[in-house]
N, C-alpha and C positions, 0 to 999 in steps of 0.2 A: 811282500814286507815281511820280513821275521825279525821280529823286538822279544824285546825283554822287558817287563813292566818296570824293573831295576834299571833300564835306562832310559826310562821318561821324566827324565829332570827336569824342571822348569829353567829356562836359560835367565840368563843374567837380565835384568832392564836394561834396553840400551843395546842391546845384541842386535845386530842387522837381519837375521830371520824374520825379527820383528815386523824390521818396518817393508819385509819386499813383499811380490804378492806370491804364494807359493803354484806349484805347478798343480795343474787340472790330476783327480786322482783317476789311475789308472784301472780296472777294475779286470782288466785282460792279465795285465801282470802282474795280480796277485789273487787271483780267485780263490784258491785256496788259503788263504791267510787273512783278509780282510772283515771275516767276524772274530777272528782273533784277535786283531790291531784293535778294532773299536772296543772290544768286551776289556780289555788293557787300559786303555785309555777312560775307559768309564771310569773303570776302579781306581785308578790315580787321580783322575779327578775329585772321587769320594774322600778317597784319603789324602786328599789335600782341602777336604772341607768345602769346594767350588761347587756352582752350577753351570757350569760349562768351561770345557779344555779346551782349544784349540790346537788342532796339529804341531803349528810354529812356534808352540808356546813354551814346548818341550822339543824344539830343536829338529822336527821334521816338517821337511819342503815337499805339504799336500795339502791338497784344498780338503781338510776333514775337518768338520768340528762332533765332540757330545753334548749333551746337556741333559740335564735331569735333575730329579729328587727322589732320595732314597733309591725305589727298585723300578720308579718311573723314566724313561728314560726316551730319546732321540736320535739318531746316528745320521747325522748329516756330512753325504757327499757331494761338491761342486754346488755348492748352493748358488741360487741367483733369488734377486729379491722383484718381483714385478709388480708391487702395488703396496703404496702407503697410506692410512689414513690415520688424522686427530693427532696429538700428542700431547705429553704430560713430562713434566720434570720428576723426577725419581732418586734415589741415591744409588749407587752403583758402587762394588769392589771389583776388586779383579785379583787372578791369582797371581801375576807378573807383578804387581805395585802391592804386597800386605800389609794391610791396614790400613791401606787410603781410603777414603769411599768419598766419591764425587757427585753432586746434584747434575743432571743431564737428562736432554730435553732430547726424547723417544719417540716416536711414532706410538700411537697403543696400539695401533692393529695394522698386520702386514699378509699380502699375498705371498706367496713364494712357491721355491721349484728346487727341488731338491733330490739326490738318489738315496734311499738307501742302503743296509750292510746287503742286500739284495740285490744292488744293482736295478732295482724299479724307480719308476719315477714320481716322483710326489708331488703333488699339485695342491697347497690348503691355504688356509688361513688360520694365523695366530693373531694370541691376543694377547694382553696385561701382560705380567709376568715376565710368559714363554716368549711372547714376539721381544719384550726388552732382549731375555738372555739370549735368543738366537742374532739380534741387532749389535750385541756387543762381539760375540764370537766370530760373528761375519765381519767386522770392523776388521777384529785381528788378520783375517783371513784376505783382506786388504790392504794390509801395512798400516793399518791404523789400531794406535790403540788409544785407552780411554786419557790419556794424559795428552795428547791431544785434540782432544774434544772441549778442552776448556783451557782458560786463560793463564797468562805463566802466574798471576796472581792468585787465581784460584787454585792451582798448583802448588804454590810456593805456602798461601795458605794452610791448603791441606797437608800437607806437611810438616808443618809449625804443627798441627792437630797431635799429626799422631804422636810428634817428640815430646808433647807436651804430657801427652797420653801415656807414653813409653816411660817420662821421667816418674808421675805420679804412681805409677805400679813401681817401680825401682823403690819408689819410699817408702810406700807400702810393704814389699818383700821385707826390706832391710828391716822397717818398724817390728815387723811380725817373727824377723828372727832375731833381734835383739829381747822381745820380751819373750822365745820360747827361748832362748840363750839362759836367760836372768831365771826365769823357772825350773830348767833342766840344773844351773848351779846352783841355786837353791835348795832344789831337792836332794842333791847331790853333798852339799852342806850337811843337810840333817841327815841324810843316809851314812855319811862318815864322819859324824859329830862335829864339823868345823865351825864355823862362824855361825 
């Protein structure tokens, strides 16, 4: 799979690829490009300001996601969840729906199996935020966005909250623009001997 980072654009919310289960990643078809693909996906995820990015979020039909913070990262191919324990409700965001945050209930600890970039099978337990990110991206690979994890009412309220934040931000920017313009005009009047 030869791909350029510039091709890794987020698909629009509601795109069909987000709701289909991607094909299993076939290492035998991509032996020499798997690591490059994973690196490009991780770089793109960081540019977008995320902590996880699934291949289908950028229009690629394969069972892969990358996750991490700063230089710490995990590249996940063909994941499986073997067991879950506990639960917690925490706020989540999603690159597919920028600016929307939802309170979601998820397991605290998960036992997972996946292939790494070298096609080695990894069997491990993940907890806390690491488990939450894994589960969020795993949902993407199962055709589920976090929009489907909440009621229509909660989704509507989250969108309304985002709209209110945007309106408040617009007002603040407009007010700052007016104040800055007034100051500039006042300085210009002084400099040119105007009123």
